[in-house]
C-alpha positions in Angstrom: 79.8 -24.2 -147.4 83.6 -23.7 -147.6 85.0 -26.9 -149.0 87.5 -25.5 -151.5 90.4 -26.0 -149.2 90.0 -29.7 -149.7 90.9 -29.4 -153.4 93.7 -28.2 -155.7 92.3 -26.1 -158.6 95.1 -26.6 -161.1 93.3 -25.1 -164.0 89.7 -24.9 -165.4 89.9 -28.5 -166.5 91.8 -30.0 -163.5 90.6 -30.1 -160.0 92.3 -32.6 -157.7 91.7 -33.8 -154.2 94.4 -32.0 -152.2 97.4 -34.2 -151.4 96.5 -36.7 -154.2 96.7 -37.0 -157.9 93.0 -38.0 -158.0 90.7 -35.7 -159.9 87.3 -35.0 -158.3 85.6 -36.5 -161.4 86.8 -40.0 -160.4 85.0 -39.9 -157.1 81.9 -38.2 -158.6 81.7 -40.8 -161.4 81.7 -43.6 -158.8 79.1 -41.7 -156.7 76.9 -41.2 -159.7 77.2 -44.9 -160.5 75.8 -45.8 -157.1 78.9 -46.4 -155.1 78.8 -45.3 -151.5 81.8 -43.6 -149.8 83.2 -46.8 -148.3 83.0 -48.5 -151.7 84.8 -45.6 -153.2 87.5 -45.8 -150.5 87.9 -49.5 -151.2 88.5 -48.7 -154.9 90.8 -45.7 -154.0 92.4 -46.6 -150.7 94.7 -43.5 -150.8 91.6 -41.4 -150.3 90.2 -40.8 -146.8 86.5 -40.9 -146.1 86.7 -37.2 -145.3 88.1 -36.5 -148.8 85.4 -38.6 -150.4 82.6 -37.0 -148.4 84.0 -33.6 -149.1 84.1 -34.3 -152.9 80.6 -35.6 -152.9 79.3 -32.6 -150.9 81.2 -30.2 -153.1 79.6 -31.8 -156.1 76.1 -31.6 -154.6 76.4 -27.9 -153.7 77.9 -27.1 -157.1 76.2 -29.6 -159.4 75.7 -27.4 -162.4 79.2 -26.0 -162.4 80.8 -29.5 -161.8 78.6 -31.1 -164.5 79.9 -28.5 -167.0 83.5 -29.2 -165.7 83.1 -32.9 -166.3 81.5 -32.5 -169.7 84.3 -30.2 -170.8 86.9 -32.7 -169.5 85.2 -35.4 -171.5 85.1 -33.2 -174.6 88.8 -32.3 -174.3 89.8 -35.9 -173.8 87.8 -37.0 -176.9 89.4 -34.2 -178.9 92.9 -35.2 -177.8 92.1 -38.9 -178.6 90.9 -37.9 -182.1 94.1 -35.8 -182.6 96.3 -38.7 -181.6 94.5 -41.0 -184.0 95.2 -38.5 -186.8 98.8 -38.1 -185.8 100.0 -41.0 -183.7 103.5 -41.0 -182.1 106.3 -42.8 -184.0 106.1 -45.9 -181.8 102.4 -46.3 -182.4 102.9 -45.8 -186.1 105.5 -48.6 -186.1 103.1 -50.9 -184.2 100.3 -50.1 -186.6 102.6 -50.9 -189.6 103.5 -54.3 -188.0 99.9 -55.0 -187.3 98.9 -54.2 -190.9 101.8 -56.5 -192.2 100.6 -59.4 -189.9 97.0 -58.9 -191.1 98.1 -59.0 -194.7 99.9 -62.3 -194.0 96.9 -63.7 -192.3 98.5 -63.9 -188.8 96.4 -61.4 -187.1 92.7 -60.6 -187.0 90.4 -59.1 -184.5 
């Protein structure tokens, strides 16, 4: 089945639904959580039913490959998050300092 024309293969960790900024993992996650195509369209109204069905079909025909793709994406996102925690941007550092000062003064607690 030739469905690749429905997607943009940006790089090994980014496959988008053509004409959108929506990654296929978004639709697949909803599908795996039990949402039917019309529910997915209600959540993402910029997607057509054709795009949603094509994404689900592509997943079902390429399950092993796409499961690896999704797992790698999660792994990369977690690594990026850990790296950001180790070396936050200057604005985040400033907010962390303010939070620590407020906690020390008893104004803030989780």
